[in-house]
C-alpha positions as semicolon CSV with decimal commas, in nm:
position;residue;x (nm);y (nm);z (nm)
1;X;-0,870;-3,987;2,007
2;X;-0,980;-4,052;1,645
3;X;-1,209;-3,854;1,423
4;X;-1,331;-4,076;1,141
5;X;-1,588;-3,997;0,875
6;X;-1,668;-4,281;0,636
7;X;-1,862;-4,218;0,316
8;X;-2,011;-4,465;0,072
9;X;-1,930;-4,384;-0,291
10;X;-2,206;-4,292;-0,530
11;X;-2,354;-4,589;-0,722
12;X;-2,140;-4,528;-1,032
13;X;-1,824;-4,578;-0,824
14;X;-1,938;-4,865;-0,602
15;X;-1,816;-5,147;-0,832
16;X;-1,466;-4,995;-0,798
17;X;-1,455;-4,817;-0,461
18;X;-1,560;-4,956;-0,122
19;X;-1,549;-4,634;0,081
20;X;-1,390;-4,292;0,130
21;X;-1,258;-4,225;0,481
22;X;-1,155;-3,885;0,613
23;X;-0,944;-3,924;0,926
24;X;-0,791;-3,705;1,189
25;X;-0,690;-3,725;1,554
26;X;-0,799;-3,514;1,847
27;X;-0,484;-3,337;1,974
28;X;-0,338;-3,487;2,289
29;X;-0,135;-3,329;2,567
30;X;0,240;-3,292;2,529
31;X;0,462;-3,316;2,225
32;X;0,491;-3,693;2,211
33;X;0,389;-3,887;1,900
34;X;0,143;-4,176;1,891
35;X;0,230;-4,513;1,740
36;X;-0,042;-4,732;1,591
37;X;0,016;-5,093;1,482
38;X;-0,155;-5,141;1,145
39;X;-0,191;-5,511;1,063
40;X;-0,275;-5,632;0,711
41;X;-0,623;-5,578;0,574
42;X;-0,782;-5,709;0,253
43;X;-0,857;-5,348;0,147
44;X;-0,617;-5,197;-0,107
45;X;-0,611;-4,820;-0,088
46;X;-0,470;-4,480;-0,183
47;X;-0,395;-4,246;0,108
48;X;-0,343;-3,869;0,099
49;X;-0,174;-3,704;0,400
50;X;-0,301;-3,349;0,429
51;X;-0,088;-3,220;0,717
52;X;0,226;-3,379;0,861
53;X;0,338;-3,690;0,677
54;X;0,347;-4,002;0,888
55;X;0,655;-4,211;0,961
56;X;0,623;-4,587;0,925
57;X;0,818;-4,909;0,962
58;X;0,741;-5,277;0,928
59;X;0,718;-5,450;1,265
60;X;1,051;-5,625;1,213
61;X;1,238;-5,308;1,111
62;X;1,426;-5,085;1,357
63;X;1,376;-4,733;1,221
64;X;1,079;-4,528;1,107
65;X;1,086;-4,372;0,759
66;X;0,903;-4,057;0,650
67;X;0,627;-4,143;0,403
68;X;0,532;-3,945;0,092
69;X;0,228;-3,718;0,080
70;X;0,046;-3,984;-0,124
71;X;0,089;-4,357;-0,063
72;X;-0,057;-4,646;-0,263
73;X;-0,106;-4,959;-0,052
74;X;-0,172;-5,284;-0,234
75;X;-0,163;-5,639;-0,095
76;X;-0,024;-5,653;0,260
77;X;0,124;-5,943;0,452
78;X;0,328;-5,757;0,713
79;X;0,210;-5,542;1,001
80;X;0,326;-5,179;0,990
81;X;0,384;-4,942;1,283
82;X;0,267;-4,588;1,206
83;X;0,393;-4,285;1,397
84;X;0,148;-3,994;1,398
85;X;0,172;-3,629;1,496
86;X;-0,115;-3,455;1,672
87;X;-0,207;-3,263;1,354
88;X;-0,266;-3,587;1,161
89;X;-0,526;-3,556;0,885
90;X;-0,563;-3,801;0,600
91;X;-0,799;-3,926;0,330
92;X;-0,820;-4,293;0,236
93;X;-0,977;-4,428;-0,081
94;X;-1,055;-4,792;-0,005
95;X;-1,105;-5,004;-0,317
96;X;-1,319;-5,308;-0,373
97;X;-1,127;-5,636;-0,419
98;X;-0,950;-5,603;-0,753
99;X;-1,051;-5,237;-0,775
100;X;-0,701;-5,093;-0,735
101;X;-0,580;-5,323;-1,013
102;X;-0,854;-5,192;-1,241
103;X;-0,782;-4,831;-1,141
104;X;-0,405;-4,847;-1,192
105;X;-0,390;-5,107;-1,468
106;X;-0,088;-5,281;-1,312
107;X;-0,072;-5,627;-1,150
108;X;-0,087;-5,613;-0,772
109;X;0,217;-5,841;-0,755
110;X;0,422;-5,535;-0,859
111;X;0,330;-5,345;-0,539
112;X;0,324;-5,642;-0,304
113;X;0,362;-5,584;0,073
114;X;0,492;-5,228;0,057
115;X;0,363;-4,871;0,043
116;X;0,443;-4,711;-0,294
117;X;0,493;-4,339;-0,354
118;X;0,175;-4,233;-0,530
119;X;0,357;-3,964;-0,726
120;X;0,549;-4,243;-0,902
121;X;0,248;-4,434;-1,035
122;X;-0,049;-4,193;-1,039
123;X;-0,113;-3,904;-1,276
124;X;0,009;-3,547;-1,243
125;X;-0,325;-3,431;-1,098
126;X;-0,246;-3,582;-0,756
127;X;-0,038;-3,290;-0,632
128;X;-0,308;-3,037;-0,720
129;X;-0,576;-3,257;-0,563
130;X;-0,386;-3,282;-0,232
131;X;-0,335;-2,904;-0,231
132;X;-0,710;-2,856;-0,276
133;X;-0,801;-3,107;-0,006
134;X;-0,559;-2,947;0,238
135;X;-0,760;-2,623;0,224
136;X;-1,096;-2,795;0,286
137;X;-1,198;-2,848;0,648
138;X;-1,541;-3,012;0,617
139;X;-1,519;-3,394;0,569
140;X;-1,832;-3,391;0,350
141;X;-1,671;-3,150;0,104
142;X;-1,347;-3,349;0,103
143;X;-1,546;-3,661;0,019
144;X;-1,730;-3,481;-0,262
145;X;-1,403;-3,357;-0,415
146;X;-1,240;-3,702;-0,399
147;X;-1,541;-3,869;-0,557
148;X;-1,539;-3,610;-0,836
149;X;-1,172;-3,690;-0,899
150;X;-1,248;-4,064;-0,911
151;X;-1,538;-4,013;-1,151
152;X;-1,306;-3,823;-1,385
153;X;-1,059;-4,112;-1,376
154;X;-1,330;-4,374;-1,438
155;X;-1,311;-4,298;-1,810
156;X;-1,141;-4,590;-1,980
157;X;-1,170;-4,831;-1,684
158;X;-1,324;-5,158;-1,793
159;X;-1,662;-5,272;-1,666
160;X;-1,697;-5,496;-1,364
161;X;-1,654;-5,865;-1,448
162;X;-1,797;-6,173;-1,272
163;X;-1,458;-6,228;-1,104
164;X;-1,479;-5,884;-0,942
165;X;-1,821;-5,965;-0,796
166;X;-1,694;-6,303;-0,675
167;X;-1,394;-6,139;-0,503
168;X;-1,624;-5,896;-0,321
169;X;-1,817;-6,194;-0,186
170;X;-1,491;-6,370;-0,094
171;X;-1,380;-6,070;0,113
172;X;-1,708;-6,060;0,305
173;X;-1,763;-6,433;0,359
174;X;-1,408;-6,566;0,363
175;X;-1,471;-6,850;0,607
176;X;-1,775;-7,000;0,429
177;X;-1,702;-6,948;0,058
178;X;-1,527;-7,250;-0,096
179;X;-1,273;-7,186;-0,372
180;X;-1,448;-7,408;-0,625
181;X;-1,765;-7,203;-0,571
182;X;-1,576;-6,873;-0,601
183;X;-1,419;-6,983;-0,929
184;X;-1,757;-7,097;-1,062
185;X;-1,915;-6,761;-0,970
186;X;-1,623;-6,592;-1,148
187;X;-1,704;-6,799;-1,461
188;X;-1,351;-6,939;-1,461
189;X;-1,180;-7,270;-1,403
190;X;-1,008;-7,298;-1,065
191;X;-0,665;-7,262;-1,227
192;X;-0,773;-6,957;-1,429
193;X;-0,928;-6,803;-1,118
194;X;-0,611;-6,850;-0,914
195;X;-0,401;-6,689;-1,188
196;X;-0,638;-6,391;-1,207
197;X;-0,620;-6,354;-0,829
198;X;-0,245;-6,294;-0,843
199;X;-0,312;-6,019;-1,096
200;X;-0,599;-5,855;-0,904
201;X;-0,511;-5,932;-0,541
202;X;-0,135;-5,995;-0,552
203;X;-0,174;-6,336;-0,386
204;X;-0,361;-6,664;-0,408
205;X;-0,728;-6,659;-0,302
206;X;-0,681;-6,883;0,005
207;X;-0,424;-6,647;0,154
208;X;-0,646;-6,349;0,076
209;X;-0,939;-6,522;0,249
210;X;-0,722;-6,584;0,559
211;X;-0,624;-6,217;0,573
212;X;-0,987;-6,113;0,531
213;X;-1,097;-6,333;0,822
214;X;-0,809;-6,219;1,045
215;X;-0,880;-5,856;0,959
216;X;-1,244;-5,899;1,053
217;X;-1,144;-6,018;1,402
218;X;-0,904;-5,728;1,449
219;X;-1,147;-5,458;1,335
220;X;-1,421;-5,611;1,552
221;X;-1,193;-5,589;1,857
222;X;-1,107;-5,228;1,775
223;X;-1,477;-5,149;1,759
224;X;-1,566;-5,325;2,088
225;X;-1,291;-5,409;2,334
226;X;-1,547;-5,536;2,585
227;X;-1,552;-5,853;2,377
228;X;-1,280;-6,109;2,441
229;X;-1,054;-6,234;2,162
230;X;-1,207;-6,579;2,212
231;X;-1,560;-6,446;2,156
232;X;-1,455;-6,250;1,850
233;X;-1,256;-6,530;1,691
234;X;-1,552;-6,768;1,725
235;X;-1,789;-6,514;1,570
236;X;-1,551;-6,474;1,276
237;X;-1,535;-6,845;1,202
238;X;-1,229;-6,959;1,397
239;X;-1,340;-7,277;1,571
240;X;-0,984;-7,366;1,672
241;X;-0,822;-7,113;1,908
242;X;-0,471;-7,223;1,815
243;X;-0,553;-7,161;1,447
244;X;-0,667;-6,810;1,536
245;X;-0,352;-6,735;1,739
246;X;-0,131;-6,869;1,459
247;X;-0,296;-6,640;1,202
248;X;-0,286;-6,346;1,442
249;X;0,086;-6,380;1,511
250;X;0,164;-6,439;1,143
251;X;-0,019;-6,129;1,022
252;X;0,030;-5,888;1,313
253;X;0,369;-6,007;1,439
254;X;0,250;-6,015;1,801
255;X;0,000;-6,200;2,020
256;X;-0,363;-6,087;2,061
257;X;-0,295;-5,995;2,424
258;X;-0,005;-5,765;2,337
259;X;-0,205;-5,607;2,055
260;X;-0,485;-5,532;2,302
261;X;-0,237;-5,350;2,530
262;X;-0,107;-5,145;2,238
263;X;-0,456;-5,039;2,140
264;X;-0,531;-4,938;2,498
265;X;-0,213;-4,728;2,515
266;X;-0,261;-4,548;2,183
267;X;-0,643;-4,502;2,195
268;X;-0,633;-4,501;1,814
269;X;-0,877;-4,685;1,591
270;X;-0,803;-4,698;1,221
271;X;-0,957;-5,022;1,096
272;X;-1,286;-5,041;1,287
273;X;-1,443;-4,758;1,082
274;X;-1,359;-4,939;0,757
275;X;-1,633;-5,197;0,813
276;X;-1,425;-5,495;0,706
277;X;-1,618;-5,819;0,680
């Protein structure tokens, strides 16, 4: 059902940007819409919708709301249900940990757990960029145009600091990287590191590490549903099944079993291509 093309950024962008993803869906029969449950990920992003805009709601809300053509997604804690039309086509810029903070220059606590209209906080070039991307059909050319835009905006962005490198490692090895070690690699005291995490991640580092580990289990299941949740949770560092289920229900709002049924019904995969973890 999905068409996903993931591109690594050129070396100049890699300290800031994790990946560029160009997404679409293969049209399905009938006029019905597809709903995809999007649980929290550790990846902050900017999304451009090139055709129909999606409708979205948090899992505990009753009604879907039409989203803007450009959405900025910072730190997430709440699962979001996304309603898609069969002409869905989008571009996601996935940032490295702390990368969206560096790109925007605003603390992530200011955009906590909500999608923000990109036209409110990005520059005036966004509208023209979306118009250009809408006319391009080849994913490779879309990627090239987005990377060119990002390179233009790199002017004035500060260089990568030790904390940024430590946060990248924290995202990838959340279950084995102790906070004292992360702070030491960031060249900060533990208290200084925690304060900087609120600025760059929008939350404390332990919570971010939990989301990163949960997200790794979810994306692994999306990629291979022949694996059981028990097998996946163990591979991702959950040695207590009750601990895994608690995290899963907290971040997705439902049980692993119900999430598996939803994925089977929608046939949509949004997080597996992101390569989380």
